[in-house]
Every structure is written in structure tokens, then in C-alpha cells.
OpenMM code with the backbone's topology and positions (N, CA, C; nanometers):
from openmm import Vec3, app, unit

residues = "MET SER ARG LYS PHE GLN HIS SER TYR GLU VAL CYS THR CYS LYS HIS THR THR LEU GLY GLU ILE ILE HIS ALA ILE LYS ASP ARG GLY ALA SER SER ILE GLU GLU ILE GLY GLU LEU THR ASP ALA GLY THR CYS CYS LYS SER CYS ILE ASN PRO SER HIS ASP LYS GLY VAL GLU LYS MET GLU LEU TYR LEU GLU GLU ILE VAL ASN LYS PHE VAL LYS ASN".split()
positions = [
    Vec3(24.2524, 4.7264, 5.5248),
    Vec3(24.2910, 4.5878, 5.5491),
    Vec3(24.2539, 4.5062, 5.4260),
    Vec3(24.3243, 4.5275, 5.3187),
    Vec3(24.2943, 4.4578, 5.1952),
    Vec3(24.3624, 4.3222, 5.1870),
    Vec3(24.4574, 4.2965, 5.2746),
    Vec3(24.5246, 4.1667, 5.2752),
    Vec3(24.4330, 4.0622, 5.3352),
    Vec3(24.4571, 3.9378, 5.2991),
    Vec3(24.3784, 3.8258, 5.3527),
    Vec3(24.4566, 3.7599, 5.4659),
    Vec3(24.3907, 3.7398, 5.5781),
    Vec3(24.4507, 3.6723, 5.6922),
    Vec3(24.3583, 3.5596, 5.7359),
    Vec3(24.4156, 3.4471, 5.7710),
    Vec3(24.3393, 3.3356, 5.8259),
    Vec3(24.2932, 3.3717, 5.9669),
    Vec3(24.1846, 3.3126, 6.0116),
    Vec3(24.1368, 3.3378, 6.1486),
    Vec3(24.2377, 3.2896, 6.2515),
    Vec3(24.3270, 3.2006, 6.2123),
    Vec3(24.4293, 3.1503, 6.3037),
    Vec3(24.5510, 3.2429, 6.3120),
    Vec3(24.5520, 3.3520, 6.2337),
    Vec3(24.6638, 3.4463, 6.2359),
    Vec3(24.6744, 3.5100, 6.3744),
    Vec3(24.7927, 3.5052, 6.4332),
    Vec3(24.8146, 3.5596, 6.5671),
    Vec3(24.8394, 3.7102, 6.5585),
    Vec3(24.7430, 3.7869, 6.6056),
    Vec3(24.7532, 3.9334, 6.6032),
    Vec3(24.8366, 3.9821, 6.7208),
    Vec3(24.8076, 3.9313, 6.8393),
    Vec3(24.8801, 3.9703, 6.9614),
    Vec3(24.9733, 3.8555, 7.0002),
    Vec3(25.1021, 3.8749, 6.9767),
    Vec3(25.1971, 3.7680, 7.0051),
    Vec3(25.2241, 3.7519, 7.1549),
    Vec3(25.2088, 3.8574, 7.2327),
    Vec3(25.2296, 3.8465, 7.3777),
    Vec3(25.1256, 3.7545, 7.4423),
    Vec3(25.0005, 3.7718, 7.4040),
    Vec3(24.8902, 3.6961, 7.4637),
    Vec3(24.8400, 3.5847, 7.3723),
    Vec3(24.9052, 3.5668, 7.2567),
    Vec3(24.8702, 3.4614, 7.1603),
    Vec3(24.7226, 3.4688, 7.1191),
    Vec3(24.6770, 3.5892, 7.0916),
    Vec3(24.5377, 3.6110, 7.0529),
    Vec3(24.5272, 3.6122, 6.9012),
    Vec3(24.4353, 3.5327, 6.8492),
    Vec3(24.4207, 3.5210, 6.7044),
    Vec3(24.3174, 3.6191, 6.6494),
    Vec3(24.3245, 3.6372, 6.5193),
    Vec3(24.2267, 3.7209, 6.4504),
    Vec3(24.0863, 3.6674, 6.4730),
    Vec3(24.0694, 3.5373, 6.4689),
    Vec3(23.9383, 3.4772, 6.4912),
    Vec3(23.8816, 3.5099, 6.6285),
    Vec3(23.9650, 3.5074, 6.7305),
    Vec3(23.9194, 3.5421, 6.8657),
    Vec3(23.8772, 3.6886, 6.8734),
    Vec3(23.9507, 3.7745, 6.8036),
    Vec3(23.9181, 3.9172, 6.8039),
    Vec3(23.7875, 3.9425, 6.7293),
    Vec3(23.7705, 3.8800, 6.6144),
    Vec3(23.6461, 3.8954, 6.5386),
    Vec3(23.5282, 3.8420, 6.6200),
    Vec3(23.5470, 3.7316, 6.6897),
    Vec3(23.4412, 3.6769, 6.7762),
    Vec3(23.4050, 3.7773, 6.8856),
    Vec3(23.5056, 3.8413, 6.9447),
    Vec3(23.4801, 3.9408, 7.0497),
    Vec3(23.3986, 4.0579, 6.9956),
    Vec3(23.4228, 4.0940, 6.8707),
    Vec3(23.3506, 4.2065, 6.8104),
    Vec3(23.2094, 4.1648, 6.7694),
    Vec3(23.2002, 4.0592, 6.6893),
    Vec3(23.0717, 4.0215, 6.6301),
    Vec3(22.9770, 3.9532, 6.7278),
    Vec3(23.0287, 3.8664, 6.8135),
    Vec3(22.9425, 3.7872, 6.9005),
    Vec3(22.9350, 3.8364, 7.0447),
    Vec3(23.0368, 3.9113, 7.0874),
    Vec3(23.0382, 3.9550, 7.2269),
    Vec3(23.0235, 4.1056, 7.2416),
    Vec3(23.0128, 4.1779, 7.1286),
    Vec3(22.9796, 4.3194, 7.1323),
    Vec3(23.0928, 4.4167, 7.1567),
    Vec3(23.2182, 4.3717, 7.1470),
    Vec3(23.3295, 4.4651, 7.1662),
    Vec3(23.3272, 4.5695, 7.0554),
    Vec3(23.3478, 4.6947, 7.0929),
    Vec3(23.3450, 4.8011, 6.9928),
    Vec3(23.4657, 4.8941, 7.0027),
    Vec3(23.5652, 4.8561, 7.0817),
    Vec3(23.6859, 4.9377, 7.0942),
    Vec3(23.8042, 4.8463, 7.1255),
    Vec3(23.9227, 4.9002, 7.1086),
    Vec3(24.0436, 4.8242, 7.1403),
    Vec3(24.0448, 4.7868, 7.2877),
    Vec3(23.9983, 4.8760, 7.3727),
    Vec3(23.9942, 4.8487, 7.5159),
    Vec3(23.9002, 4.7312, 7.5475),
    Vec3(23.7834, 4.7296, 7.4863),
    Vec3(23.6880, 4.6206, 7.5082),
    Vec3(23.7411, 4.4885, 7.4529),
    Vec3(23.8088, 4.4940, 7.3394),
    Vec3(23.8711, 4.3728, 7.2854),
    Vec3(23.9744, 4.3212, 7.3844),
    Vec3(24.0522, 4.4109, 7.4419),
    Vec3(24.1517, 4.3726, 7.5424),
    Vec3(24.0888, 4.3086, 7.6646),
    Vec3(23.9757, 4.3624, 7.7091),
    Vec3(23.9067, 4.3058, 7.8255),
    Vec3(23.8572, 4.1644, 7.7975),
    Vec3(23.8120, 4.1397, 7.6742),
    Vec3(23.7561, 4.0091, 7.6397),
    Vec3(23.8607, 3.9075, 7.5945),
    Vec3(23.9709, 3.9544, 7.5355),
    Vec3(24.0676, 3.8606, 7.4773),
    Vec3(24.2092, 3.8752, 7.5314),
    Vec3(24.2385, 3.9798, 7.6031),
    Vec3(24.3723, 4.0170, 7.6511),
    Vec3(24.4614, 4.0756, 7.5423),
    Vec3(24.4162, 4.0811, 7.4181),
    Vec3(24.4965, 4.1388, 7.3098),
    Vec3(24.5252, 4.2860, 7.3382),
    Vec3(24.6484, 4.3258, 7.3160),
    Vec3(24.6868, 4.4653, 7.3330),
    Vec3(24.7045, 4.5098, 7.4766),
    Vec3(24.7086, 4.4170, 7.5705),
    Vec3(24.7175, 4.4548, 7.7119),
    Vec3(24.8573, 4.4402, 7.7706),
    Vec3(24.9514, 4.3912, 7.6925),
    Vec3(25.0862, 4.3694, 7.7455),
    Vec3(25.1808, 4.4779, 7.6918),
    Vec3(25.2509, 4.4510, 7.5836),
    Vec3(25.3468, 4.5493, 7.5312),
    Vec3(25.2803, 4.6550, 7.4434),
    Vec3(25.1589, 4.6279, 7.3974),
    Vec3(25.0762, 4.7188, 7.3171),
    Vec3(25.1250, 4.7384, 7.1731),
    Vec3(25.2255, 4.6622, 7.1292),
    Vec3(25.2765, 4.6754, 6.9928),
    Vec3(25.1734, 4.6385, 6.8874),
    Vec3(25.0744, 4.5577, 6.9229),
    Vec3(24.9747, 4.5132, 6.8247),
    Vec3(24.8605, 4.6132, 6.8070),
    Vec3(24.8607, 4.7229, 6.8814),
    Vec3(24.7513, 4.8196, 6.8729),
    Vec3(24.7558, 4.8977, 6.7422),
    Vec3(24.8678, 4.9597, 6.7108),
    Vec3(24.8840, 5.0335, 6.5854),
    Vec3(25.0331, 5.0562, 6.5617),
    Vec3(25.0723, 5.0998, 6.4423),
    Vec3(25.2148, 5.1145, 6.4122),
    Vec3(25.2904, 5.2078, 6.5072),
    Vec3(25.2260, 5.3093, 6.5590),
    Vec3(25.2970, 5.4019, 6.6487),
    Vec3(25.3307, 5.3377, 6.7834),
    Vec3(25.2585, 5.2322, 6.8214),
    Vec3(25.2887, 5.1594, 6.9445),
    Vec3(25.3893, 5.0474, 6.9212),
    Vec3(25.4097, 5.0093, 6.7960),
    Vec3(25.4924, 4.8936, 6.7613),
    Vec3(25.6390, 4.9228, 6.7885),
    Vec3(25.6962, 4.8531, 6.8844),
    Vec3(25.8348, 4.8732, 6.9253),
    Vec3(25.9289, 4.7723, 6.8609),
    Vec3(25.8735, 4.6807, 6.7841),
    Vec3(25.9538, 4.5746, 6.7251),
    Vec3(26.0405, 4.6224, 6.6101),
    Vec3(26.1469, 4.5469, 6.5832),
    Vec3(26.2343, 4.5770, 6.4706),
    Vec3(26.1581, 4.5544, 6.3406),
    Vec3(26.0880, 4.4411, 6.3325),
    Vec3(26.0016, 4.4139, 6.2181),
    Vec3(25.8599, 4.4533, 6.2553),
    Vec3(25.7984, 4.5361, 6.1738),
    Vec3(25.6626, 4.5812, 6.2030),
    Vec3(25.5630, 4.4675, 6.1833),
    Vec3(25.4550, 4.4721, 6.2582),
    Vec3(25.3498, 4.3719, 6.2483),
    Vec3(25.2791, 4.3870, 6.1132),
    Vec3(25.2128, 4.2812, 6.0704),
    Vec3(25.1395, 4.2857, 5.9440),
    Vec3(24.9956, 4.3327, 5.9623),
    Vec3(24.9422, 4.3191, 6.0832),
    Vec3(24.8027, 4.3524, 6.1107),
    Vec3(24.7924, 4.4065, 6.2526),
    Vec3(24.7186, 4.5160, 6.2687),
    Vec3(24.7047, 4.5805, 6.3993),
    Vec3(24.5585, 4.5813, 6.4439),
    Vec3(24.5387, 4.5841, 6.5754),
    Vec3(24.4039, 4.5903, 6.6316),
    Vec3(24.3255, 4.7083, 6.5760),
    Vec3(24.3906, 4.8213, 6.5610),
    Vec3(24.3242, 4.9407, 6.5086),
    Vec3(24.2631, 4.9145, 6.3703),
    Vec3(24.3346, 4.8426, 6.2851),
    Vec3(24.2836, 4.8089, 6.1517),
    Vec3(24.1609, 4.7180, 6.1615),
    Vec3(24.1675, 4.6236, 6.2527),
    Vec3(24.0563, 4.5291, 6.2700),
    Vec3(23.9321, 4.6021, 6.3184),
    Vec3(23.9489, 4.6884, 6.4172),
    Vec3(23.8358, 4.7659, 6.4692),
    Vec3(23.7773, 4.8535, 6.3588),
    Vec3(23.8624, 4.9189, 6.2821),
    Vec3(23.8138, 5.0055, 6.1746),
    Vec3(23.7349, 4.9276, 6.0699),
    Vec3(23.7693, 4.8026, 6.0474),
    Vec3(23.6993, 4.7228, 5.9472),
    Vec3(23.5695, 4.6619, 6.0005),
    Vec3(23.5693, 4.6128, 6.1239),
    Vec3(23.4580, 4.5333, 6.1731),
    Vec3(23.3589, 4.6064, 6.2640),
    Vec3(23.3999, 4.7158, 6.3257),
    Vec3(23.3116, 4.7865, 6.4169),
    Vec3(23.2356, 4.8926, 6.3382),
    Vec3(23.1044, 4.8831, 6.3426),
    Vec3(23.0199, 4.9796, 6.2722),
    Vec3(22.9905, 5.0975, 6.3639),
    Vec3(23.0205, 5.2160, 6.3167),
    Vec3(22.9962, 5.3373, 6.3988),
    Vec3(22.8595, 5.3935, 6.3735),
] * unit.nanometer
topology = app.Topology()
chain = topology.addChain("A")
for resn in residues:
    res = topology.addResidue(resn, chain)
    for name in ("N", "CA", "C"):
        topology.addAtom(name, app.Element.getBySymbol(name[0]), res)
């Protein structure tokens, strides 16, 4: 995830969940998986296109996926 995105960038268009809300769920609320992020923010719980490119059913691919965010912010 070398691109720069504002915290207001909408990652999940179905649930209108922003990058800032997802980062808050990870850093401040302890989410450590896509499923936990979904429980806290609803991101990735509808069409699932925002999870990763293989789930993306759109004609135009998304610029940022939940999987990328988890890989960057969740420490294993």
C-alpha cells in the first residue's frame, strides 16, 4: 500500500466506510482481521468487493482493499 489515501477515502462503498473508520477499528478497538473490521464498521459485509481483488465484481477495480489495510496495520 504505497499509495497515499486520505482518512476520508471510502473503502467500502456499500456501507460508506472510510479508511479512517477502519484504521480506528484496528488501532483503537483492537480489530485484527477482516471479519472483526466488518463487525465493528460493517465494511466488507455486503457485496464483499472491497475485501480483495478476487472478490471485486465491479467493472472498475477498487483502488484499496481491506486485505491491504489489514496487511499494513495489523501486527502479527
